C-alpha positions in Angstrom: 0.0 0.0 0.0 1.4 3.4 -1.0 1.9 5.8 1.8 0.4 9.2 0.9 2.5 12.2 1.8 0.6 15.5 2.2 2.4 18.6 0.8 1.0 22.1 1.5 1.7 24.8 -1.1 1.2 28.4 0.0 1.2 31.5 -2.2 -1.1 34.3 -3.2 -0.8 33.6 -6.9 -3.3 31.1 -8.2 -1.2 30.4 -11.3 1.8 29.4 -9.2 -0.4 27.1 -7.0 -1.9 25.5 -10.0 1.5 24.8 -11.5 2.7 23.3 -8.2 -0.4 21.1 -7.9 0.1 19.8 -11.4 3.8 19.1 -11.0 3.6 17.5 -7.5 0.4 15.6 -8.3 2.3 13.7 -11.0 3.6 11.5 -8.3 0.7 9.5 -6.9 2.2 9.2 -3.4 1.8 13.0 -2.9 -1.5 14.6 -1.8 -1.4 18.4 -2.6 -3.1 20.9 -0.4 -3.3 24.6 -1.4 -3.5 27.8 0.6 -3.5 31.4 -0.7 -2.3 33.3 2.5 -0.4 32.9 5.7 -3.6 32.5 7.7 -5.1 29.9 5.4 -1.8 27.9 5.4 -1.6 27.9 9.2 -5.2 26.9 9.4 -4.5 23.9 7.2 -1.6 22.9 9.3 -3.7 23.2 12.5 -6.5 21.1 11.0 -4.4 18.4 9.4 -1.4 17.3 11.4 -0.4 14.8 8.7 1.1 17.5 6.5 4.8 16.6 6.1 6.1 19.4 3.9 5.3 23.0 3.1 6.3 24.8 -0.1 6.0 28.6 -0.4 7.0 31.2 -3.0 9.6 33.8 -1.9 6.8 36.3 -1.7 3.3 35.6 -0.3 0.5 37.7 1.0 1.1 39.5 4.3 4.9 39.2 4.0 7.7 37.1 2.6 8.0 33.3 2.4 11.0 33.2 4.8 9.0 34.8 7.6 6.1 32.5 7.0 8.3 29.4 7.2 10.0 30.7 10.4 6.5 30.8 11.9 5.7 27.3 10.6 9.0 26.0 12.1 8.2 27.3 15.5 4.7 25.8 15.7 5.3 22.7 13.6 9.0 21.8 13.8 8.5 18.3 12.3 7.1 19.7 9.0 9.7 20.1 6.2 10.0 23.7 5.0 10.9 24.5 1.3 10.9 27.8 -0.6 10.9 28.6 -4.3 13.6 31.1 -5.4 14.6 32.7 -8.6 18.3 32.1 -8.0 20.4 29.6 -6.0 22.5 32.5 -4.5 19.7 34.2 -2.6 21.5 35.5 0.5 18.4 35.8 2.7 17.4 32.2 1.9 20.9 30.9 2.5 21.0 32.6 5.9 17.6 31.2 6.8 18.8 27.7 5.8 21.9 28.1 7.9 19.8 29.2 10.9 17.5 26.2 10.5 14.4 28.2 9.6 14.2 26.6 6.1 15.2 23.0 5.2 15.8 23.5 1.4 15.4 26.0 -1.4 14.2 25.1 -4.9 15.8 27.4 -7.4 14.8 28.2 -11.0 13.9 26.2 -13.0 11.9 25.0 -10.1 9.4 23.2 -12.4 12.1 20.6 -13.0 13.5 20.5 -9.5 10.4 20.4 -7.2 9.8 16.7 -7.0 13.5 15.8 -6.5 13.8 18.5 -3.8 10.7 17.2 -1.9 12.1 13.7 -2.1 15.5 14.8 -1.0 14.2 16.9 1.9 11.9 14.1 3.1 14.7 11.5 2.9 17.0 13.8 4.9 14.4 14.3 7.6 13.8 10.5 7.7 17.6 10.0 8.3 17.4 12.5 11.2 14.5 10.8 12.7 16.2 7.4 12.4 19.4 8.8 14.0 17.4 10.2 16.9 15.6 6.9 17.4 18.9 5.1 17.5 20.3 7.6 19.9 17.3 7.2 22.2 17.6 3.4 22.1 21.3 3.6 22.9 20.6 5.8 25.9 17.9 3.4 27.1 20.2 0.4 26.9 22.9 2.2 28.7 20.6 2.9 31.7 19.5 -0.7 31.8 23.1 -1.9 31.8 23.9 0.4 34.7 20.9 -1.0 36.7 22.1 -4.6 36.1 25.5 -4.1 37.5 27.0 -1.0 39.2 30.4 -2.1 38.1 29.4 -1.4 34.5 30.2 2.3 35.1 33.8 1.7 34.5 33.0 -0.4 31.4 30.8 2.3 30.1 33.5 4.8 30.6 36.0 2.7 28.7 33.4 2.2 25.9 32.8 5.9 25.8 36.5 6.5 25.6 36.7 4.0 22.7 33.8 5.7 20.9 35.5 9.1 21.4 38.7 7.8 19.9 36.7 6.3 17.0 34.8 9.5 16.5 38.1 11.5 16.4 39.5 9.0 13.9 36.4 9.5 11.8 36.6 13.3 12.1 40.3 13.3 11.1 39.6 10.9 8.2 36.8 13.2 6.9 39.2 16.2 7.4 41.8 14.5 5.3 39.3 13.7 2.6 38.1 17.3 2.6 41.5 18.7 1.9 42.2 16.3 -0.9 42.2 18.1 -4.3 40.2 15.3 -5.8 36.5 14.2 -5.8 35.8 11.2 -3.5 32.2 9.8 -3.3 31.0 6.6 -1.5 27.9 4.9 -2.8 26.1 2.1 -0.8 24.5 -1.0 -2.4 21.2 0.8 -2.6 22.8 3.5 -4.8 22.5 6.1 -2.1 25.4 8.5 -1.6 26.7 8.0 1.9 30.1 9.7 1.9 31.7 12.6 0.0 34.4 15.2 0.5 34.2 18.9 0.1 35.4 18.8 -3.5 32.6 16.4 -4.3 30.0 18.7 -2.7 31.2 21.5 -4.9 31.1 19.4 -8.1 27.8 17.8 -7.4 25.6 20.5 -5.6 22.3 19.0 -4.5 20.4 21.1 -2.0 21.9 22.5 1.2 23.4 19.2 2.4 25.1 18.4 -0.9 24.6 15.0 -2.5 24.7 13.1 0.8 21.5 11.0 1.3 20.5 11.3 -2.4 20.2 8.6 -4.9 23.2 8.8 -7.2 20.9 8.8 -10.3 19.5 12.1 -9.0 22.8 13.7 -7.9 25.0 12.8 -10.8 24.9 13.8 -14.5 24.2 11.0 -17.0 27.9 10.5 -18.0 28.9 9.9 -14.3 26.0 7.5 -13.8 27.0 5.6 -16.9 30.5 5.2 -15.5 29.2 3.9 -12.2 26.9 1.4 -14.0 29.9 -0.1 -15.8 31.2 -1.5 -12.5 28.6 -4.3 -12.9 30.6 -5.8 -15.7 34.1 -4.1 -15.5 36.6 -4.5 -12.7 37.9 -0.9 -12.6 35.8 1.2 -15.1 37.5 4.5 -15.8 37.1 7.4 -18.3 37.8 11.1 -18.9 34.9 13.4 -18.0 34.4 17.1 -18.4 32.2 18.8 -15.7 31.9 22.5 -15.2 34.5 23.1 -17.9 37.0 21.0 -16.1 38.4 17.6 -17.1 38.7 14.7 -14.7 40.2 11.2 -14.9 37.4 9.3 -13.2 37.5 5.7 -11.9 35.1 3.5 -9.9 36.2 0.8 -7.4 34.1 -1.8 -5.8 34.3 -2.3 -2.0 34.6 -6.0 -1.1 34.7 -5.7 2.7 31.7 -7.3 4.5 30.8 -4.1 6.3 31.8 -1.8 3.5 29.8 -3.0 0.5 29.3 -0.5 -2.3 31.5 1.5 -4.6 33.8 4.5 -4.5 33.9 7.1 -7.3 37.2 9.0 -7.6 37.7 11.9 -10.0 41.2 13.5 -10.4 41.4 16.9 -12.0 43.5 17.1 -15.1 45.7 20.1 -15.6 
């Protein structure tokens, strides 16, 4: 059974709302709700707590879209908040995203980007919920262990120290990756991008969190996806690619470790 996701679109322009309803409605798992003002949008959210995402234009009646989404975030923090913009370099929107008032912007041509942006935002929120659930479960188990045996305090301390060391190693590893002058992207067996360095985030911009958490088919251009597909029948597929007027020697390697299944894409700039 398909889980229907309710998406609320708010704007004072009927033409814009009709376009959004048509575009989002193409995907049958989305139910589209429309509101033509702040007050109407908040009323919908109050009446229907199953709304998972709100999309607004940069300008709506009674003020701007950023202010409206700030208000939504305060009253309904679990609802994803997206805004349509005319440019990907809108400073006010970027600051709102940085402050956590907005989850994601959808820049022109938003007609082509809306569905992927909604899917990306919902996927990211799902990851956050799962991480919180895991954190709560870990804390619960820690309390239970302490009740079983008071001596476990020392064991917990040692475990925490080990985790801290592992976290520092991971942080250093990520720092090393970020300073490398090459593109490094890790893709899991489900074709989801689970690791990337700073160079990769610049080469493959995909919302405010970069390509992380996105299906690589959505995040990569066709020529890159074709190279990754070749790993199914080639041991070390490689080619020369040109992205953003820059040439790269690109290669894909399969991970064979039991706990590290997937592939790694490496792209080295050519001078």
